[in-house]
C-alpha positions, 0 to 999 in steps of 0.5 A: 234674809236675802240681801240684794245688791245693785246687780241683783235687785232690778230687772233693768237698769234705771237711767241715772238722772244726775244731781238735780233729780236727786236734790229734788227727790231729797226735798220731796222726802223731807216732809215724809222722813220728818213725819210732816207730810206724805207722798200724796203731795209728790209732784214729778213735774219739778223734774225733767221728763226723762228723770221722772221715772227715776224720781218716783222710783227713788222717792217711793223706794226710800219710803218702802225701805226706810227702816233699813236705810235709817239703821244703816245711816246711823252706822255710817254717820259719826254724828247725826245731822242737825234737824235743819239738815233733814234734806242732807239726811234724805240725800244720804238715804237716797244714796244708800237706796241706790246702792242697795236696790237700784241698778245704778253703777256705784260710782254714779250713785255715790258721786251724783248723790254727794254732788247733789248737796250743792243743789241744796246749797250745802256743799259742806255735806258733799265730803260727808256723803261721799265718805259714808256712801263709799264706806257702804260700797266696801262694807255693805254685806257686813253692815246689812247683816248687823242692822238686819238682826232687828226684825223691824229693820229686816222686815222694813216695818216700825215695831208697833206695826209688826206687833199689831200685825202679829196680834191680829194675824199670828200665822200670817203677820210675816207674809203680810209684812213681806207683801207690804214691801213689794210694789202692788200690781197695776190693776184695771177695771173695765167699764161694763157699759162700754165693753167686756174685759175679754175684748179689752184684753185683746186691745191691750195685746194689740198695743203690746201690753201684757195682762191677765184676768183677775181671779175674783173681780169679773171686771178686773185685769192685772197688767204684767208691768205698770204703764202710764194711763195714757198708754191704755187704749181708750182710757180718755174715752172712759173704757177703763179705770185703774182700781185694785181688785179688792176694791172692785168687790164693793160693787159686787157685794152691793149688787144683790141690794141694787140690781132688783131696784132700778132707780134705787137711792144709794149713798156713797159716804166718804166717796173720794177718790171715786173708784167705787162710786164710778163702779156702782154707776157703771153696773147699776141704774141708780140715783147716787149721792156721793159724799166727802168732807174733803173738797179737793178730793171730791173734785177728783171724783167729779173729774173721774165721773166726767171722764167715764160719762157718768153722773151723781149728786156730789155733796161736800159734807161731813158724814158724821153729821146729817145737815146735808140729808134731805130726810129721804131714806137710802136703799143702800149705803156704801161706807168706805170708812177712813182707816189706817191704810194698813192693807195698802202700804205697798201702794202708800209706803209712807204709811209706815212712817206717818201712822202711829198707834194712837191713830188706829184708836182715833180712826176706830172711834171715827168709824163707830161714829160714822156707822151710828150716824149713817145707819138711821138713814137706811130704809127698812130692808136696806143694806149697808156695806162697811169697807176698809183698806185695813188689816187691823181687827180694831177697825174691821171685825171688832168694829162690826161686832161692837156695832151689832151689839148696840144695833138690834135691827142690824143683821149680817148678810156678808156672803160666806161662800165666796172664793176670796178672803177669809171669814173675819167675824161678821165680815170677810178679810182679804190680806195683801197678796204679792202680784194680787189684790190689796188688803181689804175688809168687807161686812154687809149688813141689812136693816131688818124689815117686818119679813125678817126672822126675829133671830139674834142679829149675831147668827150662828154663822157669825159668832 
């Protein structure tokens, strides 16, 4: 196991922002480390502009490396902090993270982190933090070697999740965990109504932004380095959006059902935040109903469509119910189902702290209810695309296997001769790739019509 030091982990130094930014980061991390909130609520406007990069780097970095940081904190503390001092615990984790993973001088990481306790109104903690962090600077290699004997610490994942990954992917579980620990690349989707990706790549180069074409998505570009979206040429005009390559494949998979049917009626269930919604509208002339049970997230869909100059019918409703449906069947349904998010941990590292084994069971039950409720809304001959950003079989191929077993008029049309992913039951599974796409699962199903052969819906191609 490679153990990084402040001088080897990052390619460029991060400007030290002082005690205030560390105190703000500690406050922001308290809900996560106490499993009461997520990084989705992270607001960098609480710090001055010059400190925002450091603020976000520390918050996401602590969540990404939390198992090791907490194991080291336990070694460094004589007695644990009390529950009411979770903010001081967060400061200690921030200090450890800076010493091990950021190119901040050790004296600054120790002094500014310890001093930040004053901003929390807990000056008593200054000496404790200072002592712990100074000890880490002296004994870093030995302490890391000791805690890394635990695979959950060395691989930065909770034990239950490592076990689940190992059961699902016996040959790939370690690679999945390691990919989860690396930040995902910034991937763009070109709005094909406004141009092509080769032309946009040239625009990026003029702006000094290096990028390469995605391997699997014909609309995707991967940036060499992330940047603010406002730095992207013509972003405000709708030329481009940020979307992972794996997520871009949804529109491609629904294409055969939509391209021959201009004006087709499409349902995007569980549509927020709207990336797939927008991609479908960019590629096809369709009548799209975008449904979501979260009003705030649905508002984000509206904002996205407005920026891109697209339109859809937005409905705030529960996709496990039908009180919103006008009884007119859909030609195609995209069910991007709520899931564990285990394929996008690198973008949402707090998942490792917030998710529990029982959540996977509950989510699988919800996915089954969604499938059963939405299938009757599909016209005869129509297609349903089931998608998750999970790598767990209970939510993916096992979920679809169970659905097919109880749904005689469902047949599998998931393409098998494609360059991405791997066969997984009736679908295809993408695993997270360093520098590449996220983890995703897709299964495409067709509702039989009178012209379809009456063979078993679980064909020989999908045992």
